[in-house]
PADREN-27435 format. One record per residue (C-alpha): x, y, z; residue number from 1. Coordinates in nm, 3 decimals, m for minus. Example, Ala and Ser with C-alpha at 12.3 -4.5 7.8 and 13.67 -1.06 7.14 Angstrom:
residues 2
[[1.230, m0.450, 0.780], 1]
[[1.367, m0.106, 0.714], 2]
This chain:
residues 270
[[0.649, 0.316, m1.514], 1]
[[0.974, 0.454, m1.367], 2]
[[0.923, 0.594, m1.018], 3]
[[1.144, 0.707, m0.731], 4]
[[0.906, 0.650, m0.440], 5]
[[0.677, 0.370, m0.561], 6]
[[0.707, 0.013, m0.684], 7]
[[0.429, m0.053, m0.932], 8]
[[0.356, m0.412, m1.035], 9]
[[0.092, m0.562, m1.261], 10]
[[m0.075, m0.884, m1.148], 11]
[[m0.316, m0.968, m1.429], 12]
[[m0.606, m0.725, m1.394], 13]
[[m0.479, m0.600, m1.057], 14]
[[m0.234, m0.313, m1.014], 15]
[[m0.020, m0.332, m0.699], 16]
[[0.128, m0.003, m0.577], 17]
[[0.392, m0.021, m0.303], 18]
[[0.492, 0.295, m0.121], 19]
[[0.871, 0.277, m0.124], 20]
[[1.050, 0.520, 0.106], 21]
[[1.151, 0.270, 0.377], 22]
[[1.412, 0.496, 0.535], 23]
[[1.132, 0.748, 0.612], 24]
[[0.864, 0.489, 0.701], 25]
[[0.708, 0.561, 0.361], 26]
[[0.639, 0.922, 0.455], 27]
[[0.463, 1.109, 0.174], 28]
[[0.669, 1.379, 0.004], 29]
[[0.610, 1.588, m0.306], 30]
[[0.764, 1.335, m0.541], 31]
[[0.541, 1.059, m0.405], 32]
[[0.232, 1.278, m0.445], 33]
[[0.316, 1.341, m0.810], 34]
[[0.392, 0.975, m0.874], 35]
[[0.071, 0.856, m0.710], 36]
[[m0.129, 1.092, m0.929], 37]
[[0.056, 0.973, m1.240], 38]
[[m0.003, 0.607, m1.154], 39]
[[m0.372, 0.677, m1.091], 40]
[[m0.394, 0.852, m1.429], 41]
[[m0.243, 0.544, m1.596], 42]
[[m0.478, 0.310, m1.409], 43]
[[m0.782, 0.518, m1.502], 44]
[[m0.682, 0.507, m1.868], 45]
[[m0.609, 0.132, m1.877], 46]
[[m0.923, m0.078, m1.928], 47]
[[m0.720, m0.388, m1.845], 48]
[[m0.676, m0.277, m1.484], 49]
[[m0.986, m0.363, m1.283], 50]
[[m0.869, m0.329, m0.922], 51]
[[m0.591, m0.160, m0.725], 52]
[[m0.402, m0.266, m0.412], 53]
[[m0.202, m0.003, m0.223], 54]
[[0.050, m0.111, 0.040], 55]
[[0.375, m0.021, 0.214], 56]
[[0.612, m0.262, 0.383], 57]
[[0.619, m0.465, 0.704], 58]
[[0.728, m0.167, 0.918], 59]
[[0.488, 0.093, 0.786], 60]
[[0.210, 0.158, 0.544], 61]
[[0.294, 0.528, 0.576], 62]
[[0.391, 0.751, 0.867], 63]
[[0.213, 1.046, 0.703], 64]
[[0.336, 1.357, 0.527], 65]
[[0.712, 1.408, 0.544], 66]
[[0.767, 1.653, 0.828], 67]
[[1.142, 1.660, 0.775], 68]
[[1.093, 1.801, 0.427], 69]
[[0.846, 2.052, 0.571], 70]
[[1.088, 2.156, 0.845], 71]
[[1.360, 2.222, 0.589], 72]
[[1.141, 2.458, 0.385], 73]
[[0.812, 2.538, 0.560], 74]
[[0.544, 2.713, 0.352], 75]
[[0.432, 3.054, 0.475], 76]
[[0.087, 3.213, 0.481], 77]
[[m0.101, 3.171, 0.153], 78]
[[0.164, 2.925, 0.027], 79]
[[m0.014, 2.659, 0.229], 80]
[[m0.325, 2.654, 0.009], 81]
[[m0.174, 2.481, m0.300], 82]
[[0.036, 2.254, m0.077], 83]
[[m0.262, 2.124, 0.119], 84]
[[m0.481, 2.109, m0.191], 85]
[[m0.230, 1.875, m0.356], 86]
[[m0.215, 1.661, m0.042], 87]
[[m0.594, 1.644, m0.027], 88]
[[m0.650, 1.571, m0.396], 89]
[[m0.391, 1.292, m0.404], 90]
[[m0.535, 1.109, m0.105], 91]
[[m0.892, 1.147, m0.228], 92]
[[m0.791, 1.012, m0.569], 93]
[[m0.819, 0.663, m0.420], 94]
[[m1.178, 0.741, m0.315], 95]
[[m1.276, 0.887, m0.652], 96]
[[m1.088, 0.645, m0.878], 97]
[[m1.344, 0.460, m1.089], 98]
[[m1.185, 0.124, m1.006], 99]
[[m1.197, m0.037, m0.660], 100]
[[m0.903, 0.038, m0.432], 101]
[[m0.782, m0.175, m0.143], 102]
[[m0.530, m0.069, 0.123], 103]
[[m0.318, m0.349, 0.271], 104]
[[m0.187, m0.198, 0.594], 105]
[[0.106, m0.337, 0.788], 106]
[[0.275, m0.139, 1.062], 107]
[[0.209, 0.232, 1.108], 108]
[[m0.062, 0.421, 0.918], 109]
[[m0.052, 0.764, 1.079], 110]
[[m0.178, 1.114, 0.994], 111]
[[m0.177, 1.144, 0.614], 112]
[[m0.093, 0.773, 0.595], 113]
[[m0.403, 0.691, 0.798], 114]
[[m0.612, 0.915, 0.573], 115]
[[m0.470, 0.743, 0.265], 116]
[[m0.567, 0.401, 0.404], 117]
[[m0.919, 0.526, 0.486], 118]
[[m0.963, 0.680, 0.139], 119]
[[m0.934, 0.337, m0.022], 120]
[[m1.261, 0.151, m0.074], 121]
[[m1.153, m0.139, 0.147], 122]
[[m0.886, m0.148, 0.417], 123]
[[m0.726, m0.476, 0.523], 124]
[[m0.526, m0.443, 0.845], 125]
[[m0.244, m0.665, 0.961], 126]
[[m0.238, m0.770, 1.323], 127]
[[0.065, m0.541, 1.365], 128]
[[m0.108, m0.241, 1.207], 129]
[[m0.135, 0.082, 1.407], 130]
[[m0.355, 0.375, 1.310], 131]
[[m0.384, 0.731, 1.433], 132]
[[m0.418, 1.103, 1.369], 133]
[[m0.156, 1.274, 1.590], 134]
[[m0.158, 1.609, 1.410], 135]
[[m0.315, 1.824, 1.682], 136]
[[m0.048, 1.713, 1.929], 137]
[[0.212, 1.916, 1.740], 138]
[[m0.008, 2.204, 1.627], 139]
[[m0.104, 2.084, 1.279], 140]
[[m0.446, 2.032, 1.125], 141]
[[m0.617, 1.740, 0.953], 142]
[[m0.576, 1.749, 0.574], 143]
[[m0.844, 1.492, 0.484], 144]
[[m1.092, 1.458, 0.770], 145]
[[m1.233, 1.116, 0.683], 146]
[[m1.245, 0.977, 1.036], 147]
[[m1.591, 1.123, 1.121], 148]
[[m1.731, 0.947, 0.812], 149]
[[m1.593, 0.610, 0.920], 150]
[[m1.692, 0.605, 1.287], 151]
[[m1.920, 0.784, 1.533], 152]
[[m1.888, 1.148, 1.647], 153]
[[m1.772, 1.064, 1.999], 154]
[[m1.502, 0.833, 1.868], 155]
[[m1.399, 1.077, 1.594], 156]
[[m1.360, 1.364, 1.840], 157]
[[m1.151, 1.153, 2.076], 158]
[[m0.923, 1.035, 1.795], 159]
[[m0.875, 1.376, 1.636], 160]
[[m0.882, 1.614, 1.933], 161]
[[m0.650, 1.405, 2.153], 162]
[[m0.425, 1.303, 1.865], 163]
[[m0.453, 0.929, 1.917], 164]
[[m0.173, 0.751, 1.735], 165]
[[m0.180, 0.406, 1.891], 166]
[[m0.506, 0.253, 1.766], 167]
[[m0.429, m0.114, 1.716], 168]
[[m0.584, m0.323, 1.440], 169]
[[m0.853, m0.482, 1.659], 170]
[[m0.966, m0.142, 1.788], 171]
[[m0.958, 0.004, 1.437], 172]
[[m1.189, m0.277, 1.327], 173]
[[m1.423, m0.214, 1.620], 174]
[[m1.435, 0.156, 1.531], 175]
[[m1.517, 0.082, 1.167], 176]
[[m1.188, 0.215, 1.028], 177]
[[m1.093, m0.117, 0.864], 178]
[[m1.277, m0.408, 0.704], 179]
[[m1.074, m0.702, 0.832], 180]
[[m0.782, m0.788, 1.058], 181]
[[m0.561, m1.067, 0.928], 182]
[[m0.225, m1.224, 1.022], 183]
[[0.056, m0.987, 0.928], 184]
[[0.222, m1.234, 0.692], 185]
[[m0.108, m1.283, 0.506], 186]
[[m0.211, m0.918, 0.467], 187]
[[m0.101, m0.860, 0.111], 188]
[[m0.217, m1.206, 0.005], 189]
[[m0.567, m1.138, 0.140], 190]
[[m0.585, m0.795, m0.023], 191]
[[m0.471, m0.932, m0.359], 192]
[[m0.721, m1.216, m0.331], 193]
[[m1.007, m0.970, m0.281], 194]
[[m0.878, m0.759, m0.571], 195]
[[m0.867, m1.060, m0.802], 196]
[[m1.226, m1.148, m0.714], 197]
[[m1.335, m0.788, m0.779], 198]
[[m1.155, m0.802, m1.113], 199]
[[m1.380, m1.087, m1.227], 200]
[[m1.693, m0.872, m1.199], 201]
[[m1.806, m0.673, m1.505], 202]
[[m1.606, m0.349, m1.468], 203]
[[m1.903, m0.136, m1.577], 204]
[[m2.109, m0.279, m1.291], 205]
[[m1.830, m0.218, m1.040], 206]
[[m1.764, 0.134, m1.167], 207]
[[m2.127, 0.241, m1.156], 208]
[[m2.190, 0.079, m0.818], 209]
[[m1.885, 0.246, m0.662], 210]
[[m1.997, 0.578, m0.809], 211]
[[m2.346, 0.528, m0.664], 212]
[[m2.205, 0.454, m0.318], 213]
[[m1.983, 0.763, m0.336], 214]
[[m2.281, 0.969, m0.452], 215]
[[m2.468, 0.858, m0.140], 216]
[[m2.198, 1.014, 0.075], 217]
[[m2.188, 1.326, m0.142], 218]
[[m2.563, 1.371, m0.089], 219]
[[m2.508, 1.334, 0.287], 220]
[[m2.260, 1.622, 0.265], 221]
[[m1.927, 1.443, 0.276], 222]
[[m1.770, 1.642, m0.008], 223]
[[m1.878, 1.974, 0.144], 224]
[[m1.760, 1.871, 0.490], 225]
[[m1.419, 1.757, 0.367], 226]
[[m1.372, 2.083, 0.177], 227]
[[m1.469, 2.280, 0.489], 228]
[[m1.217, 2.084, 0.695], 229]
[[m0.950, 2.147, 0.431], 230]
[[m1.029, 2.519, 0.440], 231]
[[m0.993, 2.514, 0.820], 232]
[[m0.655, 2.343, 0.784], 233]
[[m0.539, 2.601, 0.527], 234]
[[m0.636, 2.878, 0.771], 235]
[[m0.472, 2.703, 1.064], 236]
[[m0.144, 2.637, 0.883], 237]
[[m0.144, 2.983, 0.726], 238]
[[m0.181, 3.150, 1.066], 239]
[[0.076, 2.917, 1.219], 240]
[[0.079, 2.751, 1.558], 241]
[[0.332, 2.809, 1.836], 242]
[[0.319, 2.435, 1.905], 243]
[[0.413, 2.350, 1.547], 244]
[[0.686, 2.612, 1.526], 245]
[[0.842, 2.468, 1.841], 246]
[[0.803, 2.110, 1.712], 247]
[[0.972, 2.194, 1.380], 248]
[[1.254, 2.375, 1.559], 249]
[[1.327, 2.065, 1.767], 250]
[[1.296, 1.853, 1.453], 251]
[[1.561, 2.060, 1.277], 252]
[[1.796, 2.045, 1.576], 253]
[[1.740, 1.692, 1.705], 254]
[[1.578, 1.501, 1.421], 255]
[[1.240, 1.332, 1.413], 256]
[[1.307, 1.104, 1.710], 257]
[[1.392, 1.402, 1.928], 258]
[[1.091, 1.598, 1.807], 259]
[[0.854, 1.311, 1.881], 260]
[[1.004, 1.274, 2.229], 261]
[[0.955, 1.649, 2.287], 262]
[[0.597, 1.625, 2.164], 263]
[[0.507, 1.325, 2.379], 264]
[[0.672, 1.467, 2.693], 265]
[[0.426, 1.758, 2.681], 266]
[[0.139, 1.515, 2.738], 267]
[[0.291, 1.335, 3.034], 268]
[[0.047, 1.500, 3.274], 269]
[[m0.074, 1.203, 3.476], 270]
């Protein structure tokens, strides 16, 4: 499959998807969203693929949705609904895919990148991995609010409301956000090893068991809660936030580094 933002490799019964926008720390743009959906369609249709590994590179799994693209042409009002719906559906595709999905996370997994890692069935974190949901710090909402389903309410509120973006791998494991922490150089090897073992199991058994686990969470209200959170984000982005408008203005004038410095300086209140 020819792609601009992904490297897709077949390893026997395992499909390896590499996010490949290194100059933007694998930030997720519209092209990547479309390509991820197309790859998932191909995987779903291919009975020879029995497991999926999703990864980035040594610097970043993904820094989240591409804010530079958004700053160049920000949606307005009701335009946000299809934009956020596409973001949501693409990330959740790795949760709903009938075949097991494994995220191999090295470096930063932030905002939408963190949500993408959490949406996979298993998440293997490198020792250098860093997780977080910084959206509220610059006036944005949470597209796929999976964190409360992975950890406790106190921890979820601290992460989301304070915009934590420096959760190291050991802390992510303690919070229940990841399955294992492994040496950085071994991360992809471990993830592929798990995928190969999953691929040995009768795919019908794996498919039905994954569906049953997901159904458990649906019965507990996960699907309804995620849709409610998405609706809140659509409303928030449609109304607009003074914080986000200011952040995007600095981003356009000074670039991402300057915008992040502006954002972080606001919280230097100690």
